[in-house]
C-alpha positions as CSV (number, residue, x, y, z in Angstrom):
1,M,-113.5,37.5,-8.0
2,I,-114.9,37.4,-11.6
3,T,-118.6,36.9,-11.4
4,I,-120.1,34.2,-13.7
5,I,-123.0,35.6,-15.7
6,C,-125.9,33.4,-16.8
7,A,-125.7,32.3,-20.5
8,E,-129.5,32.1,-20.8
9,C,-130.3,35.8,-20.0
10,G,-126.8,37.2,-20.3
11,T,-127.2,39.8,-17.6
12,H,-127.5,38.2,-14.1
13,P,-125.2,36.2,-11.8
14,F,-125.9,32.8,-10.2
15,R,-126.6,32.4,-6.4
16,A,-125.9,29.3,-4.4
17,Q,-128.8,27.0,-3.6
18,T,-129.2,24.6,-0.7
19,N,-129.1,21.6,-3.1
20,G,-125.6,22.4,-4.3
21,T,-126.6,24.1,-7.6
22,F,-126.6,27.7,-8.5
23,K,-129.7,29.6,-9.7
24,C,-129.7,32.7,-11.9
25,T,-131.0,35.7,-10.0
26,G,-132.7,37.0,-13.1
27,C,-134.2,34.2,-15.2
28,S,-134.1,31.4,-12.6
29,S,-132.1,28.9,-14.8
30,Y,-129.8,26.5,-12.9
31,V,-126.2,25.5,-13.3
32,A,-124.2,22.8,-11.5
33,T,-120.5,23.5,-11.0
34,A,-119.7,20.1,-12.7
35,D,-121.1,21.7,-15.9
36,L,-118.6,24.6,-15.8
37,V,-115.2,24.4,-17.4
38,F,-112.3,26.3,-15.9
39,D,-108.6,26.7,-16.9
40,E,-106.0,25.1,-14.7
41,E,-105.2,28.4,-12.9
42,E,-108.8,29.2,-12.2
43,Q,-110.7,28.2,-9.0
44,I,-114.4,28.4,-8.4
45,V,-115.5,30.7,-5.5
46,T,-118.6,32.3,-4.0
47,D,-118.8,35.6,-2.3
48,S,-120.4,36.2,1.1
49,S,-123.8,36.5,-0.5
50,G,-123.5,33.2,-2.4
51,I,-122.8,34.7,-5.9
52,L,-120.8,32.3,-8.1
53,G,-117.5,33.3,-9.6
54,Y,-113.9,32.4,-10.0
55,V,-110.5,33.7,-9.3
56,R,-107.2,33.1,-11.1
57,A,-104.1,31.8,-9.3
58,G,-102.4,34.6,-7.4
59,E,-105.6,36.8,-7.3
60,G,-107.8,37.1,-4.3
């Protein structure tokens, strides 16, 4: 998994929230997955702790 880092602070990842958005663990900014753009071969994922990331086709 490739972790998505917050564009606002540039250093921290996003963690899943109960309302379906993701909150930066550093600066507390929010992002919705609908606002993210992925290539065709990329798929959004979260790890077991709720950190937002993506994988490319064929990678796990």
